[in-house]
C-alpha positions as CSV (number, residue, x, y, z in Angstrom):
1,M,55.1,26.3,-39.4
2,L,52.1,28.5,-38.0
3,R,48.7,26.8,-39.3
4,A,45.8,29.1,-39.3
5,T,42.7,28.0,-37.0
6,V,39.3,29.1,-37.7
7,A,37.2,29.8,-34.9
8,S,33.4,27.9,-35.1
9,P,31.1,30.7,-34.5
10,C,30.3,29.2,-31.1
11,V,33.8,29.8,-30.3
12,A,33.9,32.7,-31.9
13,A,31.1,34.0,-29.3
14,K,32.6,32.8,-26.1
15,A,35.9,34.2,-27.1
16,A,34.4,38.2,-27.9
17,R,32.5,37.9,-24.5
18,P,29.5,39.7,-25.3
19,S,27.8,41.5,-22.9
20,P,24.4,39.9,-21.6
21,S,22.6,42.6,-23.8
22,V,23.9,41.4,-26.3
23,A,21.6,38.9,-28.8
24,V,23.7,35.7,-29.8
25,R,24.9,35.1,-33.3
26,P,22.1,32.4,-35.3
27,A,24.8,30.0,-36.1
28,C,25.6,29.3,-32.0
29,R,21.8,29.0,-31.3
30,R,21.4,27.2,-35.0
31,S,24.2,24.9,-33.4
32,V,22.8,24.4,-29.4
33,A,19.4,23.3,-31.4
34,A,20.9,21.1,-33.4
35,R,22.8,19.5,-30.4
36,A,19.0,19.7,-28.7
37,A,18.0,17.8,-31.6
38,T,19.9,15.1,-31.7
39,L,20.4,14.4,-27.9
40,D,15.7,14.1,-27.9
41,S,16.6,11.8,-30.8
42,M,18.6,9.2,-28.9
43,T,17.1,9.9,-25.5
44,G,13.3,9.7,-27.0
45,V,13.2,12.9,-24.2
46,V,11.8,16.1,-25.4
47,F,12.4,19.2,-23.4
48,Q,10.3,21.6,-24.0
49,Q,12.2,25.3,-23.5
50,P,12.0,26.4,-21.2
51,F,10.6,23.8,-19.5
52,D,6.6,24.9,-19.5
53,Q,5.8,21.5,-17.7
54,A,8.0,22.1,-14.4
55,K,6.9,25.9,-14.7
56,A,3.8,23.9,-14.5
57,E,4.1,22.2,-11.3
58,L,5.4,25.0,-10.0
59,A,2.7,26.9,-10.3
60,I,0.9,24.7,-8.5
61,V,3.2,23.9,-5.1
62,D,3.9,27.9,-4.9
63,N,-0.2,27.4,-5.0
64,T,-0.2,24.4,-2.3
65,N,-1.2,25.1,1.0
66,A,0.9,22.8,2.9
67,A,-1.8,22.3,5.5
68,V,-4.2,21.7,3.3
69,S,-2.9,19.7,0.8
70,S,0.4,17.5,0.5
71,L,3.4,18.7,-1.5
72,A,4.2,15.2,-1.9
73,R,0.4,14.5,-4.3
74,V,1.7,13.8,-8.0
75,D,-1.3,11.4,-9.5
76,F,-2.8,10.0,-7.3
77,H,-6.8,9.9,-7.8
78,P,-9.4,10.4,-5.5
79,A,-11.3,7.8,-6.0
80,C,-7.9,5.7,-4.7
81,E,-7.4,8.0,-2.5
82,A,-10.7,7.1,-1.0
83,A,-10.3,3.3,-1.7
84,I,-7.3,3.2,0.4
85,N,-9.1,4.7,3.6
86,E,-12.2,2.2,2.9
87,Q,-9.6,-0.8,3.9
88,I,-7.7,0.7,6.2
89,N,-11.2,0.3,8.1
90,I,-11.8,-3.6,6.9
91,E,-8.4,-4.1,8.3
92,Y,-9.2,-2.1,11.9
93,T,-13.0,-3.8,11.6
94,V,-11.1,-7.3,11.1
95,S,-8.8,-6.7,13.8
96,Y,-11.3,-5.3,16.1
97,V,-13.4,-8.6,16.3
98,Y,-10.4,-10.5,16.5
99,H,-9.3,-8.6,20.1
100,A,-13.0,-9.6,20.9
101,L,-12.0,-13.4,20.2
102,W,-9.4,-13.1,21.7
103,A,-10.4,-11.5,25.2
104,Y,-13.5,-14.6,24.6
105,F,-11.1,-18.2,24.1
106,D,-9.3,-16.2,27.4
107,R,-11.4,-16.6,29.7
108,D,-11.2,-18.7,32.5
109,N,-14.4,-20.8,31.9
110,V,-12.5,-21.6,28.5
111,A,-9.7,-21.7,28.6
112,L,-8.2,-22.5,25.2
113,K,-4.8,-20.4,24.8
114,G,-4.3,-21.8,21.5
115,L,-6.9,-20.0,19.8
116,A,-6.8,-17.4,22.0
117,E,-3.4,-16.6,21.3
118,F,-4.3,-17.4,17.1
119,F,-7.2,-14.6,17.6
120,K,-4.3,-12.1,18.9
121,A,-1.9,-12.7,17.1
122,G,-3.9,-11.9,13.9
123,S,-5.3,-8.6,15.7
124,V,-2.6,-7.6,15.3
125,E,-1.3,-8.4,12.2
126,E,-4.4,-6.2,10.5
127,R,-3.5,-3.5,12.9
128,E,-0.3,-3.9,11.1
129,H,-2.0,-3.9,7.7
130,A,-4.1,-1.4,8.4
131,E,-1.2,0.9,9.9
132,L,1.1,-0.3,6.4
133,L,-1.9,1.5,4.4
134,M,-2.4,4.5,6.5
135,D,1.6,5.1,5.6
136,Y,1.5,4.4,1.9
137,Q,-1.6,7.0,2.2
138,N,0.9,9.4,3.7
139,R,3.5,8.9,1.0
140,R,1.5,9.4,-1.7
141,G,0.1,12.3,-0.5
142,G,-3.2,11.4,0.7
143,R,-5.3,12.0,3.2
144,V,-5.6,9.4,5.8
145,V,-9.6,9.1,7.3
146,L,-10.5,7.0,10.0
147,G,-14.6,5.9,10.3
148,P,-16.2,4.2,13.0
149,L,-16.1,0.6,13.5
150,A,-18.8,-1.6,14.6
151,V,-19.4,-3.6,17.3
152,P,-18.8,-7.2,17.9
153,E,-21.4,-8.9,18.8
154,L,-20.5,-12.3,19.0
155,D,-22.7,-15.1,21.3
156,L,-20.4,-18.4,20.6
157,A,-21.1,-20.2,23.4
158,S,-24.2,-20.8,22.7
159,N,-23.6,-21.6,19.6
160,E,-24.4,-25.6,17.9
161,K,-21.0,-25.7,16.1
162,G,-19.0,-24.8,18.9
163,D,-16.9,-21.8,20.3
164,A,-13.9,-23.3,18.6
165,L,-15.4,-23.8,15.3
166,Y,-18.1,-21.4,14.9
167,A,-15.4,-18.6,15.5
168,M,-12.9,-20.2,12.9
169,E,-15.7,-19.9,10.1
170,L,-16.1,-16.6,11.2
171,A,-12.2,-15.8,11.0
172,L,-12.3,-17.7,7.5
173,S,-15.5,-15.6,6.1
174,L,-13.6,-12.3,7.4
175,E,-10.3,-13.3,5.5
176,K,-12.3,-13.8,2.6
177,L,-13.7,-11.0,2.7
178,N,-11.4,-9.4,3.4
179,F,-9.3,-10.9,0.2
180,Q,-12.0,-9.6,-2.0
181,K,-11.6,-6.4,-0.6
182,L,-8.4,-6.6,-1.5
183,R,-8.8,-6.9,-5.1
184,Q,-11.4,-4.0,-5.2
185,L,-8.9,-2.1,-4.3
186,H,-6.6,-3.3,-6.6
187,A,-9.5,-2.4,-9.4
188,V,-9.9,0.8,-8.5
189,A,-5.5,1.5,-8.7
190,D,-5.9,-0.5,-12.2
191,E,-8.9,1.4,-13.5
192,H,-6.8,4.7,-12.9
193,G,-3.5,4.0,-14.3
194,D,-2.1,4.2,-10.7
195,A,0.3,1.3,-11.1
196,S,2.3,2.1,-7.4
197,M,-0.4,1.9,-6.2
198,A,-1.6,-1.7,-7.8
199,D,1.9,-3.0,-6.7
200,F,1.7,-2.2,-3.7
201,V,-1.4,-3.5,-3.0
202,E,0.1,-7.1,-4.5
203,G,3.6,-7.5,-3.0
204,D,2.6,-6.2,0.6
205,L,-0.9,-7.5,0.6
206,L,-2.7,-9.7,-1.5
207,A,-0.3,-12.1,-1.8
208,E,-0.5,-12.5,2.4
209,Q,-4.2,-12.7,2.1
210,V,-4.1,-16.1,0.1
211,D,-1.9,-17.9,2.4
212,A,-4.3,-16.2,5.7
213,V,-7.3,-17.5,3.8
214,K,-5.8,-21.1,3.1
215,K,-4.2,-21.9,6.3
216,V,-7.3,-20.6,8.1
217,S,-9.9,-22.9,5.2
218,E,-7.1,-25.9,7.1
219,Y,-8.2,-25.0,10.8
220,V,-11.6,-25.7,9.8
221,S,-11.5,-28.1,8.2
222,Q,-9.7,-30.0,11.0
223,L,-12.1,-28.6,13.4
224,R,-15.2,-29.9,11.5
225,R,-13.5,-32.9,12.8
226,V,-13.2,-33.2,15.3
227,G,-15.8,-32.6,17.1
228,K,-16.6,-30.4,20.1
229,G,-15.4,-32.1,23.5
230,L,-11.6,-33.1,23.8
231,G,-10.4,-33.2,19.9
232,V,-10.8,-29.7,20.6
233,Y,-8.2,-29.1,23.6
234,Q,-6.0,-31.5,21.0
235,F,-6.4,-29.0,18.0
236,D,-5.9,-26.3,21.2
237,K,-2.3,-27.6,22.4
238,Q,-1.1,-27.7,18.4
239,L,-2.7,-24.5,17.6
240,L,-0.1,-22.8,20.5
241,A,2.7,-24.3,19.2
242,E,2.4,-23.4,16.2
243,V,1.4,-19.7,17.0
244,Q,4.3,-20.0,19.2
245,A,6.9,-21.7,16.7
246,G,5.5,-18.9,14.4
247,A,6.0,-16.0,16.6
248,A,9.8,-17.1,17.5
249,A,10.7,-17.4,13.8
């Protein structure tokens, strides 16, 4: 027994294979529109025909000079870009001071190898943080701008506290300053609704900075107890062992 099959308007239109100049039937258009409306209600995503937002972004890309601006830049506020460059300068400045402290404690007439290695490792770590910020700046489509660094003026030998304690207190002040600056960097990200930047600062920088402040605070407390003579020598030996253990881990 043969049954008659009634084709839907869309199927009929497809079977007829009209030429490009033939308009799609109104019933088919309504069916497509109905399916799109159903999809929008299910997903919560509204597709604008013919993707007006994508066309707007395409216009921006077309007009972007790759030699001047970044093609990867999207929703990256200039204030966030400037704040990152400022933090890069801070990280390099701290690294510069730590490098000077390494050179001082490595001298033959000072010969405190533990402090020398501690500040050398600190200098490398701060430089790595600067490079981490530079990498993020590039990934977001910003431009890295390096600022000048102040020359460290350190007169550790004549300080009445002793060179070891003075240097460690200086390090503590720098670590606290760095923590405050990172919080300000996070605040700039929050102000401009940049969740990616806020997550980067929290996950890659702030947590580690909290640990650094705590560790240097303990070293300051220990050096205040031991005085300026044999106690510093014993502290330096212990510090050297800790730095070497950390490097080996």
